[in-house]
C-alpha positions as CSV (number, residue, x, y, z in Angstrom):
1,M,-4.6,-42.2,16.5
2,L,-7.5,-43.0,18.4
3,G,-5.2,-44.0,21.3
4,G,-4.2,-40.4,21.0
5,L,-7.2,-39.0,21.0
6,V,-8.2,-40.5,24.2
7,M,-5.1,-39.4,26.0
8,V,-5.6,-36.4,24.6
9,S,-9.5,-36.3,25.5
10,T,-8.4,-37.8,29.6
11,I,-5.9,-34.6,29.6
12,V,-8.6,-32.1,28.7
13,F,-11.0,-33.3,30.6
14,G,-8.7,-33.7,33.3
15,W,-7.3,-30.0,32.7
16,I,-10.8,-28.3,32.5
17,T,-11.7,-30.2,35.6
18,A,-8.3,-28.7,37.5
19,Q,-8.7,-25.0,35.7
20,Q,-12.4,-25.3,36.9
21,L,-11.4,-26.2,40.1
22,E,-9.1,-23.5,40.6
23,N,-11.2,-20.8,39.8
24,D,-13.6,-22.4,42.1
25,V,-10.8,-21.9,45.0
26,R,-9.8,-18.5,44.4
27,N,-13.2,-17.2,43.6
28,T,-14.3,-18.4,47.4
29,L,-10.9,-17.5,48.7
30,R,-11.7,-14.1,47.3
31,E,-14.6,-13.7,48.8
32,S,-13.3,-15.3,52.0
33,L,-10.6,-12.4,52.3
34,Q,-13.5,-9.8,51.3
35,T,-15.5,-10.9,54.2
36,Q,-13.3,-10.6,56.7
37,A,-11.9,-6.9,55.0
38,T,-15.7,-5.8,55.4
39,I,-15.6,-7.3,59.1
40,L,-12.2,-5.3,59.8
41,Q,-13.2,-1.9,58.1
42,Q,-14.7,-0.7,61.7
43,L,-11.5,-1.3,62.9
44,A,-9.6,0.2,60.8
45,L,-11.4,3.7,60.6
46,P,-10.0,5.2,63.4
47,L,-6.4,4.4,62.5
48,L,-7.1,5.8,58.9
49,E,-9.1,8.7,60.9
50,N,-5.6,9.2,63.0
51,G,-3.6,9.4,59.7
52,Q,-0.4,8.4,62.3
53,I,1.5,5.1,61.4
54,A,-0.1,2.5,64.0
55,T,1.6,1.3,66.9
56,E,2.5,-2.8,67.3
57,A,-0.3,-2.8,69.7
58,Q,-3.0,-1.3,67.2
59,V,-1.7,-3.9,64.5
60,E,-2.0,-6.6,66.8
61,Q,-5.4,-5.3,68.2
62,L,-6.4,-5.0,64.5
63,A,-5.4,-8.9,62.9
64,R,-6.0,-10.5,66.1
65,G,-7.8,-14.3,64.7
66,I,-6.6,-13.4,61.6
67,D,-3.1,-15.4,59.8
68,H,-3.2,-13.6,56.7
69,R,-1.2,-10.4,55.7
70,I,-3.4,-7.0,56.8
71,T,-2.1,-3.9,55.2
72,L,-3.8,-0.3,56.0
73,I,-3.5,2.3,53.2
74,N,-4.8,5.6,53.2
75,V,-6.3,7.4,50.4
76,Q,-2.8,8.9,49.3
77,G,-1.2,5.2,49.1
78,K,1.2,5.3,52.6
79,V,0.8,2.7,54.5
80,L,-0.4,3.0,57.9
81,A,-0.1,-0.6,59.3
82,D,1.0,-4.0,58.4
83,N,1.2,-6.8,60.5
84,R,4.4,-8.6,58.0
85,E,6.4,-5.7,58.0
86,S,6.9,-2.2,59.1
87,A,4.7,0.3,58.0
88,G,7.2,2.9,57.9
89,L,9.6,1.5,55.5
90,M,7.2,0.4,53.2
91,E,6.7,2.4,49.9
92,D,4.0,4.4,48.4
93,H,0.9,2.0,47.4
94,S,-1.4,4.1,45.7
95,S,-0.4,2.1,41.9
96,R,-1.0,-1.6,43.3
97,P,-3.3,-2.7,41.1
98,E,-6.1,-4.0,43.9
99,I,-5.9,-0.5,45.5
100,V,-6.5,1.3,42.1
101,D,-9.5,-1.0,41.1
102,A,-11.0,-0.8,44.9
103,R,-10.2,2.8,44.1
104,A,-12.9,3.0,41.2
105,H,-14.9,0.0,41.9
106,G,-14.9,-0.2,46.2
107,V,-13.4,-3.5,45.8
108,G,-10.0,-4.8,43.6
109,T,-8.3,-7.8,43.6
110,S,-5.0,-8.7,41.9
111,E,-2.3,-11.8,41.8
112,R,1.6,-11.3,42.1
113,H,5.0,-12.0,43.2
114,S,5.6,-10.2,46.1
115,Q,9.2,-9.0,46.8
116,T,8.6,-8.2,50.4
117,V,7.2,-12.0,51.3
118,R,9.4,-13.4,48.7
119,Q,6.0,-15.7,47.6
120,T,2.8,-15.6,45.4
121,M,0.3,-14.1,46.5
122,L,-3.3,-13.2,46.4
123,Y,-4.3,-9.9,47.5
124,V,-8.1,-8.6,47.9
125,A,-8.6,-4.4,48.8
126,L,-11.5,-3.0,50.1
127,R,-12.3,0.7,49.7
128,I,-13.2,2.4,53.2
129,D,-16.6,4.8,52.4
130,R,-17.5,6.0,49.3
131,E,-15.6,9.1,49.9
132,P,-12.4,7.2,50.6
133,K,-10.4,7.2,53.6
134,G,-8.6,4.8,52.9
135,F,-8.2,0.7,51.9
136,I,-7.7,-2.1,53.9
137,R,-5.9,-5.2,52.0
138,I,-5.7,-8.7,53.0
139,A,-3.2,-10.7,51.3
140,M,-2.2,-14.6,51.7
141,P,-0.1,-17.2,49.6
142,L,-1.1,-19.5,46.9
143,E,1.6,-22.0,47.5
144,I,-1.3,-24.5,49.1
145,I,-3.6,-24.0,46.5
146,Q,-0.6,-24.5,43.3
147,S,0.9,-27.5,45.0
148,Q,-3.1,-29.2,45.0
149,L,-3.5,-28.3,41.8
150,S,-0.2,-29.9,40.6
151,E,-0.6,-32.7,42.3
152,L,-4.1,-33.4,40.6
153,R,-2.7,-32.5,37.2
154,S,0.2,-35.0,38.0
155,R,-2.8,-37.7,38.5
156,I,-5.3,-37.0,36.1
157,F,-1.9,-37.3,33.5
158,L,-0.9,-40.5,34.8
159,S,-4.3,-41.7,34.6
160,A,-4.6,-40.9,31.1
161,L,-1.0,-42.7,30.3
162,L,-2.5,-45.9,31.3
163,I,-5.9,-45.6,29.8
164,T,-4.4,-44.9,26.6
165,T,-1.4,-48.0,27.4
166,V,-3.9,-50.7,27.3
167,F,-5.9,-49.5,24.9
168,L,-3.3,-49.0,22.6
169,I,-2.3,-52.5,23.5
170,I,-5.5,-54.1,22.7
171,G,-6.0,-52.0,19.5
172,F,-2.3,-53.2,18.0
173,L,-3.0,-57.1,18.8
174,L,-6.5,-56.6,17.2
175,A,-5.2,-54.5,14.4
176,R,-2.3,-57.0,13.5
177,R,-5.0,-59.9,13.4
178,V,-7.3,-58.5,11.3
179,T,-7.4,-54.7,10.1
180,R,-3.7,-53.8,9.4
181,P,-3.7,-54.9,5.4
182,L,-7.4,-52.8,5.3
183,V,-5.6,-49.9,7.2
184,E,-2.5,-50.3,5.0
185,I,-4.9,-50.1,1.7
186,T,-6.4,-47.4,2.9
187,D,-3.8,-45.1,4.0
188,T,-2.0,-45.8,0.6
189,A,-5.7,-44.7,-1.0
190,E,-5.6,-41.8,0.8
191,Q,-2.0,-40.7,0.5
192,I,-2.5,-41.7,-3.6
193,A,-5.8,-39.5,-3.5
194,M,-3.9,-36.6,-2.3
195,G,-1.3,-37.0,-5.4
196,R,1.4,-39.4,-4.3
197,Y,1.0,-41.1,-7.5
198,G,4.3,-43.4,-6.8
199,L,3.2,-45.3,-4.1
200,R,2.4,-49.3,-4.4
201,L,0.9,-51.4,-2.2
202,P,2.7,-55.0,-1.7
203,G,1.4,-57.7,-3.4
204,S,2.3,-60.9,-2.2
205,Q,-1.3,-61.9,-0.5
206,R,-3.4,-64.7,-2.8
207,D,-6.5,-63.3,-1.3
208,E,-9.1,-60.6,-2.1
209,I,-7.0,-58.2,-0.5
210,G,-4.2,-59.1,-2.6
211,K,-6.4,-58.7,-5.8
212,L,-7.5,-55.7,-4.1
213,S,-4.2,-54.0,-3.8
214,A,-3.6,-55.2,-7.3
215,A,-6.2,-53.1,-8.6
216,M,-5.0,-49.9,-7.0
217,N,-1.9,-50.3,-8.1
218,E,-2.7,-50.2,-11.9
219,L,-4.7,-47.3,-10.9
220,A,-2.8,-45.2,-9.4
221,S,0.0,-46.1,-11.8
222,E,-2.7,-45.1,-14.7
223,T,-3.8,-42.1,-12.8
224,E,-0.3,-41.1,-12.4
225,T,0.2,-41.1,-16.3
226,R,-2.7,-39.6,-17.2
227,I,-2.0,-36.6,-14.5
228,H,1.6,-36.2,-15.5
229,D,0.5,-35.6,-18.8
230,L,-2.2,-32.7,-18.4
231,T,-0.6,-31.3,-15.9
232,S,2.9,-30.9,-18.5
233,S,0.2,-29.8,-20.9
234,C,-1.7,-27.4,-18.8
235,N,1.6,-25.6,-17.2
236,Q,2.9,-25.3,-20.8
237,L,-0.6,-23.5,-21.9
238,A,-0.6,-21.4,-18.7
239,T,2.9,-20.7,-19.1
240,I,2.4,-19.0,-23.0
241,L,-1.6,-17.5,-22.1
242,A,0.0,-15.4,-18.9
243,G,3.2,-14.1,-21.6
244,L,0.9,-12.9,-23.6
245,T,0.2,-8.8,-23.3
246,E,-2.6,-9.7,-25.2
247,G,-6.1,-10.6,-23.2
248,V,-7.2,-14.3,-24.0
249,I,-10.5,-15.7,-23.0
250,A,-11.9,-19.1,-24.1
251,V,-15.9,-19.7,-24.1
252,D,-18.1,-22.9,-24.8
253,M,-20.8,-23.1,-27.0
254,D,-22.8,-21.5,-24.0
255,S,-20.6,-18.6,-23.8
256,T,-19.8,-19.8,-20.3
257,I,-15.7,-18.7,-19.6
258,L,-13.4,-21.7,-19.3
259,H,-10.1,-19.4,-19.4
260,I,-9.1,-15.4,-19.2
261,N,-5.6,-14.4,-18.3
262,D,-4.2,-12.0,-16.3
263,A,-3.9,-9.2,-19.4
264,A,-7.6,-10.2,-20.0
265,Q,-8.7,-9.6,-16.5
266,K,-6.7,-6.4,-15.9
267,M,-8.2,-5.1,-19.7
268,L,-11.9,-5.8,-18.2
269,S,-10.9,-4.7,-15.0
270,V,-12.8,-8.1,-13.4
271,D,-12.1,-10.5,-10.6
272,A,-10.7,-13.9,-11.4
273,Q,-12.6,-15.7,-8.5
274,Y,-15.8,-13.8,-9.9
275,L,-15.0,-15.2,-13.3
276,Q,-15.3,-19.2,-12.7
277,L,-18.7,-20.6,-14.9
278,A,-19.3,-16.7,-15.5
279,Q,-20.9,-16.0,-18.5
280,L,-19.6,-13.9,-21.4
281,R,-22.9,-11.1,-21.2
282,D,-21.2,-10.7,-17.3
283,L,-18.0,-9.0,-18.5
284,P,-17.8,-5.2,-19.6
285,P,-19.3,-4.4,-22.1
286,A,-21.3,-7.5,-22.3
287,A,-23.5,-6.4,-25.5
288,E,-20.6,-6.0,-28.2
289,L,-19.1,-8.9,-26.6
290,T,-21.5,-11.6,-26.4
291,Q,-23.2,-10.8,-29.9
292,S,-20.5,-11.2,-31.8
293,T,-19.4,-14.2,-29.8
294,Q,-22.8,-15.9,-31.0
295,S,-22.4,-14.8,-34.5
296,C,-18.6,-16.6,-34.7
297,L,-20.2,-19.6,-32.9
298,Q,-23.1,-19.9,-35.2
299,E,-21.9,-19.1,-38.9
300,R,-18.2,-20.7,-38.0
301,I,-16.5,-16.8,-39.1
302,S,-13.5,-14.8,-37.6
303,L,-15.0,-11.5,-36.3
304,H,-13.1,-7.9,-35.5
305,I,-14.6,-5.3,-33.4
306,S,-13.6,-2.5,-31.7
307,I,-14.8,-1.8,-27.6
308,K,-14.8,0.6,-25.5
309,V,-13.8,-0.4,-21.7
310,D,-13.5,2.9,-19.1
311,E,-12.3,5.1,-21.2
312,R,-9.9,2.7,-23.2
313,N,-10.1,1.3,-26.8
314,I,-9.9,-2.5,-26.9
315,D,-9.1,-4.4,-30.2
316,V,-11.4,-7.6,-30.1
317,L,-10.9,-10.5,-32.4
318,I,-12.9,-13.8,-31.9
319,A,-12.3,-17.2,-33.4
320,P,-13.9,-20.4,-33.4
321,L,-12.4,-23.4,-31.3
322,D,-12.6,-26.8,-33.2
323,G,-12.4,-29.7,-30.9
324,L,-10.9,-33.0,-32.4
325,D,-13.9,-33.9,-34.7
326,N,-13.6,-30.5,-36.5
327,Q,-17.0,-29.5,-34.9
328,V,-17.5,-26.4,-33.0
329,I,-16.6,-25.9,-29.3
330,G,-16.0,-22.4,-28.3
331,A,-14.6,-19.5,-29.0
332,I,-11.1,-17.8,-28.4
333,I,-11.1,-14.3,-28.0
334,V,-8.2,-12.2,-28.2
335,L,-8.2,-8.7,-26.8
336,Q,-5.1,-5.9,-27.4
337,D,-5.5,-2.5,-25.7
338,I,-4.7,-0.4,-28.2
339,T,-5.3,3.1,-25.9
340,E,-1.7,3.9,-25.5
341,M,-1.5,3.5,-29.9
342,L,-4.0,5.3,-30.2
343,H,-2.8,8.5,-28.4
344,L,0.6,8.1,-29.6
345,E,-0.9,8.8,-33.0
346,K,-3.0,11.5,-32.2
347,V,-0.1,13.2,-30.3
348,R,2.2,12.2,-33.6
349,S,-0.2,14.0,-35.6
350,D,-0.9,16.9,-33.8
351,F,2.4,17.2,-33.2
352,V,3.1,17.2,-37.3
353,A,0.5,19.6,-38.2
354,N,1.5,21.8,-35.1
355,A,5.0,21.7,-36.2
356,S,4.2,22.4,-39.9
357,H,1.8,25.2,-39.1
358,E,4.5,27.2,-36.8
359,L,7.2,26.7,-39.0
360,K,4.9,27.8,-42.6
361,T,4.4,30.9,-40.7
362,P,7.9,32.6,-40.6
363,I,8.9,30.4,-44.0
364,S,5.9,32.3,-45.7
365,A,6.9,35.5,-44.1
366,I,10.5,35.3,-45.3
367,R,9.9,33.9,-48.7
368,G,7.2,36.5,-49.5
369,L,9.6,39.2,-48.3
370,V,12.2,38.2,-50.3
371,E,10.0,38.1,-53.3
372,T,8.6,40.9,-52.9
373,I,12.6,42.5,-53.1
374,I,13.5,40.5,-56.1
375,D,10.9,41.8,-58.1
376,D,11.5,45.4,-56.8
377,S,15.4,46.0,-57.6
378,S,14.3,49.3,-57.6
379,M,13.3,49.5,-54.1
380,D,13.9,52.2,-51.8
381,K,16.9,51.4,-49.5
382,S,14.9,52.7,-46.1
383,V,12.2,50.1,-47.2
384,L,14.7,47.4,-48.3
385,T,16.1,47.6,-44.7
386,T,12.8,47.5,-43.1
387,F,12.4,44.5,-45.1
388,L,15.5,42.8,-44.4
389,G,14.8,43.4,-40.3
390,R,11.9,41.6,-41.1
391,I,13.1,38.8,-42.3
392,Q,15.6,38.8,-39.4
393,N,13.2,38.4,-37.0
394,Q,11.3,35.8,-38.5
395,A,14.6,33.5,-39.2
396,I,15.0,34.4,-35.5
397,R,12.0,32.9,-34.9
398,L,12.2,30.0,-36.8
399,D,15.4,29.5,-35.0
400,T,14.1,29.7,-32.3
401,I,11.3,27.3,-32.7
402,V,14.1,24.9,-34.0
403,Q,16.2,25.2,-31.4
404,D,13.4,24.2,-29.0
405,L,12.0,21.7,-31.2
406,I,15.7,19.5,-30.4
407,R,15.5,20.3,-26.9
408,L,11.9,19.2,-26.4
409,S,13.4,16.0,-28.9
410,R,16.1,15.9,-26.6
411,F,14.6,16.2,-23.3
412,D,12.1,13.5,-25.0
413,A,14.7,10.4,-24.8
414,Q,14.7,10.3,-20.7
415,D,17.7,8.2,-20.9
416,T,19.8,11.5,-22.3
417,I,19.1,13.4,-19.0
418,R,21.7,12.2,-16.8
419,R,20.9,12.8,-12.9
420,D,23.8,11.3,-11.7
421,S,25.6,14.0,-11.0
422,N,25.4,17.5,-8.2
423,V,23.7,20.3,-9.1
424,N,23.8,23.7,-7.2
425,L,20.1,24.8,-7.5
426,S,20.7,28.1,-5.9
427,E,23.5,29.0,-8.6
428,I,21.6,28.1,-11.3
429,I,18.5,30.4,-9.7
430,R,21.2,32.7,-9.6
431,A,22.3,32.8,-12.8
432,V,19.2,32.7,-14.4
433,Y,18.1,36.0,-12.5
434,K,21.3,37.6,-13.5
435,A,20.8,36.8,-17.5
436,K,17.5,37.6,-17.6
437,L,17.6,41.0,-15.4
438,E,18.0,43.3,-18.7
439,D,15.2,41.4,-20.7
440,A,13.0,42.7,-17.4
441,A,13.9,46.1,-17.8
442,D,13.5,46.4,-21.0
443,S,9.7,45.2,-20.8
444,G,9.5,47.4,-17.8
445,V,9.4,44.5,-15.4
446,D,10.6,44.5,-11.6
447,L,12.5,41.1,-11.5
448,M,13.2,39.9,-7.8
449,L,15.1,37.4,-6.0
450,D,14.7,35.3,-2.9
451,I,16.4,32.3,-2.3
452,P,17.8,30.7,1.1
453,S,21.6,31.6,2.6
454,D,22.4,27.9,2.8
455,S,23.0,26.3,-1.0
456,I,20.3,23.8,-2.1
457,V,22.2,20.5,-3.5
458,I,20.2,18.1,-5.9
459,Q,21.0,15.3,-8.0
460,G,20.0,16.4,-11.9
461,E,21.3,18.2,-15.1
462,S,22.6,21.6,-14.9
463,E,21.3,22.7,-18.7
464,A,18.2,20.9,-18.2
465,L,17.5,22.6,-14.7
466,D,18.5,26.0,-16.3
467,Q,16.3,25.6,-19.4
468,M,13.4,25.0,-17.3
469,V,14.1,27.8,-15.0
470,S,14.4,30.3,-17.6
471,N,11.5,29.2,-19.5
472,L,9.3,30.0,-16.6
473,V,10.9,33.3,-15.8
474,D,10.5,34.3,-19.7
475,N,7.0,33.2,-19.6
476,A,6.1,35.3,-16.9
477,I,8.3,38.4,-18.1
478,K,6.3,37.7,-21.3
479,Y,3.1,37.8,-20.0
480,C,3.1,40.5,-17.0
481,G,2.8,43.7,-19.0
482,D,4.1,47.1,-18.1
483,D,5.3,47.7,-14.2
484,G,4.7,44.1,-13.9
485,K,6.1,42.3,-10.5
486,V,7.9,38.6,-11.1
487,E,9.4,37.1,-8.2
488,L,11.6,34.5,-8.4
489,R,12.0,32.3,-5.7
490,L,14.0,28.9,-3.6
491,S,13.1,27.1,-0.9
492,R,13.5,23.6,0.8
493,R,10.8,21.8,2.2
494,G,11.9,18.6,4.0
495,Q,13.1,16.6,1.1
496,M,11.9,18.7,-1.8
497,A,13.3,21.9,-3.7
498,C,10.7,24.6,-4.6
499,I,11.3,26.6,-7.0
500,E,8.3,29.5,-7.8
501,V,7.9,32.1,-10.4
502,K,5.3,34.5,-9.1
503,D,4.2,37.4,-11.9
504,N,1.2,39.9,-11.4
505,G,0.0,39.7,-14.8
506,I,-3.0,38.8,-17.0
507,G,-3.6,35.1,-15.5
508,I,-4.6,32.1,-17.1
509,P,-8.6,31.1,-17.6
510,K,-9.0,28.2,-15.1
511,E,-10.0,26.0,-18.2
512,D,-6.7,26.6,-19.8
513,Q,-4.7,25.7,-17.0
514,Q,-4.5,22.3,-17.7
515,R,-3.6,22.1,-21.2
516,I,-0.6,24.6,-21.2
517,F,1.8,22.4,-20.8
518,E,0.8,20.8,-23.8
519,R,3.5,21.2,-27.3
520,F,2.4,24.8,-29.3
521,Y,-0.9,25.5,-27.2
522,R,-1.4,28.9,-26.6
523,V,-3.8,30.6,-24.3
524,D,-3.5,33.6,-26.5
525,R,-2.3,32.9,-29.9
526,G,-2.1,36.4,-31.1
527,R,-0.4,37.8,-28.6
528,S,1.6,34.5,-27.9
529,R,3.3,35.4,-31.5
530,E,3.1,39.3,-31.2
531,Q,5.5,38.2,-27.9
532,G,8.0,36.0,-29.5
533,G,6.1,32.7,-28.0
534,T,6.9,29.3,-29.8
535,G,4.4,27.5,-27.8
536,L,7.2,24.8,-26.9
537,G,8.4,26.3,-23.7
538,L,5.6,25.1,-21.2
539,S,6.0,21.1,-22.8
540,I,9.8,21.5,-22.1
541,V,9.6,22.7,-18.6
542,K,7.2,19.8,-18.1
543,H,9.8,17.3,-19.5
544,V,12.7,18.7,-17.9
545,V,10.6,18.5,-14.2
546,G,9.4,14.5,-15.1
547,S,12.9,14.0,-16.3
548,H,13.9,14.4,-12.7
549,H,11.0,12.7,-11.1
550,G,9.2,16.0,-10.2
551,E,6.0,18.1,-10.4
552,V,4.6,21.3,-11.7
553,T,1.8,23.2,-10.9
554,V,0.2,26.4,-11.9
555,R,-2.2,28.6,-9.5
556,S,-3.6,31.5,-11.7
557,G,-6.8,33.6,-12.2
558,L,-7.3,36.1,-14.8
559,D,-6.1,40.0,-13.8
560,K,-4.6,37.8,-10.6
561,G,-1.4,37.0,-11.6
562,T,0.0,33.4,-12.2
563,V,2.1,31.2,-10.0
564,F,4.0,28.3,-11.3
565,E,5.7,26.1,-8.6
566,V,8.4,23.0,-9.2
567,R,8.9,20.7,-6.5
568,I,12.2,18.1,-7.3
569,P,12.2,15.5,-4.7
570,S,15.6,14.5,-3.7
571,T,18.3,13.9,-0.7
572,L,18.6,17.5,0.2
573,V,22.3,19.0,1.3
574,A,22.6,21.8,2.5
575,V,25.9,23.8,2.2
576,S,26.7,27.3,4.1
577,E,27.9,29.9,1.8
């Protein structure tokens, strides 16, 4: 290894020296070429002012006493003179790197392979006058420098190889006689320290080195056994804790965090790296956890508390952790996020209460009317007819609520809505428009349709989409009022199918716009019941849109009308009609 280091050091030193020498030579050459260009610029100025390609005599006079290639270029990049090639046959030079630099900075240099002379050349270009009249460029081949540097590198490599060979021979002889056993022990010890516990040293020697080898072998064997047992236990414990949906935190008697699993990190929104040897008081919420844990450790009892973290409700169980001698060595904290469970419980409770209330109203009305008819056997026929009509209306309302509940229950089950068939949205929109024209006319509302000439086909379920559009149109007609206008539009925006239902009705207050998709929620309960609404139409819309991975938004203002917009992502196919 040391021999390799010597060889590498020698090569690196030589390479740095060669690089510095090469840079010095190149800088010297650039300065020399720039000086020559400066001397020649007075001779080149008349040729540039003339603007014509120089004659052979003028080129010979310009390059007299100089062995390098000289090129005279006007400000437009046209070659006027060159002592190696015919200027008239040379291409435009305005984009050459050295010309571009010279135009910007006065002097420009570059190195590249010349197709004209088929050699790698060093170019130095000088701008003539600040308001450039042209450029004079001098170039020379770099083959001489490169050959000299190549020879220098070869000598450095051979010297490094020779020095390293001699050093390795001497080191090898010394290692065989003195250090080889120690090196072997050291290497084996390093390998064992890196985890290769199966390695063993030969124990044939009877001297101190042999005893050291035997001690190393015994240490490696004991370490391998212990590490294997500990690794197996840790892996089993880590696998169990990682697979738990509950959060688990282990702390010692000083409330220092010993372990925290991924579920606990997510629930408490903390970083595992930050938690190494952190205190329990560093976790949110610190007060409840720290106080309850201290009580658990002091009194050796299990505690059950509830905490709140970032709008989430966490159920916490804290239990003492006993050691081998039945002494408390810490505590285990188990966390369970019950936010969703509480939310579902509240939704279920609210739904049952709202459904019961909504069903109770028509049932109570029907019961009251029927009891009145039964109690009054001599009821006038016209009154009886009126009562029966009201019973019929309430029965229809009751049936509507039940049908909406059935649909909503069906749409809640996401797997019951098939999205693997092609649905022509244009046909659905037209069908809904034709079906609702009569309802709109009865309500004094002008229903208008705006769809593209090409059909829009998406993946979805036609019955659910038909119900969604019908609910939006019904909602717009009910709250539009007399002489109102409702516009039903279908358009395509990239990979999105956009359905808009716009009305000029009473509008929705801003504070109610976020809740109108809740079940049984009504902005104006009296008007909703008067219009025959169940409070479930927009909930059905939201569920249908969600089942198609879409989005529904509302824009509205009081007395300014309302616009519902549904966007459903899909690979849209245009079908010419």
